[in-house]
N, C-alpha and C positions, 0 to 999 in steps of 0.2 A: 485391306490390300488384296487384290485378286492374284491368284497364283495359277500358272499354266500347268495343269496336271494331265496325266495320260493314264489314269487308272481304269476308267471305263472303256477307253479306246473308242469313245463316241464324243464328238465335239461338244454337243449340247449338255450331255451328262457331265463331262469333265469340267465344262465351264461353271456349272453349278457347284461342283465339289470345290473348285478353286476359289469361289467367292463366298461360299456359305459354310461357316464353321459347323453348323448343325448338320448340313448335308454330308460333310466329311465324316463326322462322328457316326451318323446313321449308316453310311456306306461301310465303315469299319465294323460296325455292329453286325451288319448283314453278311460280312465276309466269313462265312463258315458253311461247309457242306454244299457249296455251289461254286461255279467258276468265279474267280475274282472280278472279271469284267461285269458279270451279271450282277454281282453284289453292289458294285459301285455305280451301276446304272440305276439301281433301285431308288435312290433319292430323287432323280429326275422323273422317273415314272410316277412316284408318289406325288410330287409337286404337280405334275400334269393332271393326275386324277383328282387332286384337290382343287384344280383350277387356279393355280397360283404359280408365280415364278420363283418361289423360295419356300423353304419349310419353316413353319412357325411352331416353336416348342409348346407355347401356351395353347394354341389351337389344337394341336395333336393330343396334348395331355388331357384336354377336356372333351374330346370326341367320344361318342358312344362306341364302346369297344367292339361291338358286333359290326357297326357300320365301318369302322376302321379296318377290321379284319377282312371285310368284304372288298375293300379297296385293294388289299394285298392279294386276295384270291382271284380277282378279275384276270382273265386271260390276256396276255401272258402274265402268270403270277410273278409277283415281286420277288418271291423266295420259294424254294422247294417246300418249306414248311410255313405256309402263309399265316396260319393261326397263331402258332407260338411266336413267330418273329414279329408279327403285328403287335402282340402283347409286349414283347421286349422293347420295341421302339416306343410304345406308349409309356412304358415304365421309365425308359431313359428320359423322355421328354418331361415326365412328371417330376423326376429327380432334378432335372435342370431348372424347372420352374421353382421348385421348393428351395433349392440350394444356391442357384445362380440367377434368380429372377428371369429365367427363360433364355439367358444369354449364354450360348454354348462357348463362345470365345473366352468368357470369363473363367472357364476351367483352367486355361493356361495363360491368360493375359498377364497376370501379376505373380505367377509362380516364382518364388525366390530362387529355387534350384531344381535340378533334375529329380532329386529324391522326392521332394514335395509334389512335383508335377506327376510323377509316377503314382504316388499315393492317391492323388485326386482322380487320375484316370482309372485306377483300380477300384475306386469307390463307385464308379458309374455302373448302373445295372447292365449286365451282359458283358462286362469287361473283366476278364481274368488277367493274370500277370502277363502272359504272352501277348494277348491282344493289346494291353495297355503299353507294353514295351514297343510293339510294332508301331502303334499310333504315335508314341512319343518320338520314335525315330523318324516317322513321316513328318511330324511337326518340325523337327530339327533340320532334316535334310531338304525338305521342299517348301516349308512355310517360313523358314528362318526364325523359328521360335526356339531359341537356344539359351535357356537359363544355365547357370553354372552347373557343370557335371551332367549335362543332358545325355552325352554319349554313354557315360558309365551307367546311368540309370536305365538306358535303353538296352543295355547288355550287348550281345552279339549283333543285334539289329542296328545298333548305332555305329558300328564299324564303318570307317570310310572305305569306299571302293568295294563294298560287299554287294552281293546280289541275292539276299535272303528273303526279302519280303516286299510288300507293296511300297514300302518306304524307298525302295531302290528303283522303282519303275519310272523311267522318264521318257519312254517311247517303246516302239515295237522290239528293238534289239534287246533292251534291258528286260523286257517282259519275257522274252525267250530264255534269257539267262536265269531269271528268277524261277521260271517254270522248271528248268533243268535242275536247279539246286533243290527245289522241293521234291522232285521225282527221285533224285538221288537220296535225299534224306528219308523218304518213304521206303525206298529199297533197303537202305541200311537198317532201318527200324524193323522191317520185316525179317531181314536176315538175322538180326540179333534175337528176335523172338523165336525163330526156328531153331537156332543153335542153342538157345537157352543159356542159363548161367554156367560158366565153366568151373 
């Protein structure tokens, strides 16, 4: 079931994210140390460079690592760190092939509850607890994947009406609110660092 997303802020890129579970996972994986929209445009850019309309975990998993890294590095680069992120995307796809037969949606399709879903997401290469919780919140809020206890498992990211992460972005207005929240959180963290422990 395709979902209408606004994470990349580009219709073609968002359309792919909304219908391809693997593209959504790859976008989430890429979402670090670069602007969020750039990260979530990455799967569309990759699909285009692979000459396909979707991403295929089995194909990516078996590609020559250097050739795959070269796709990432082509201008404009898919990520600020094309080499290491190409490696991570391949590792993610290899894990999906090994554990889920290459079917990204199988990660969450039959998850009995939020706790199990969080554990499955945290087991994915490149997904720490925070990234896993944000993706879990995205699944619940925008993909209607809501196993029992999903909000609790997603932590603060699962809160209704919050503007903390990509899970809460449904258009330009909410993007501005999420940006503001993140900037405020950064400022608070910096201030706490400067003042040190009391």
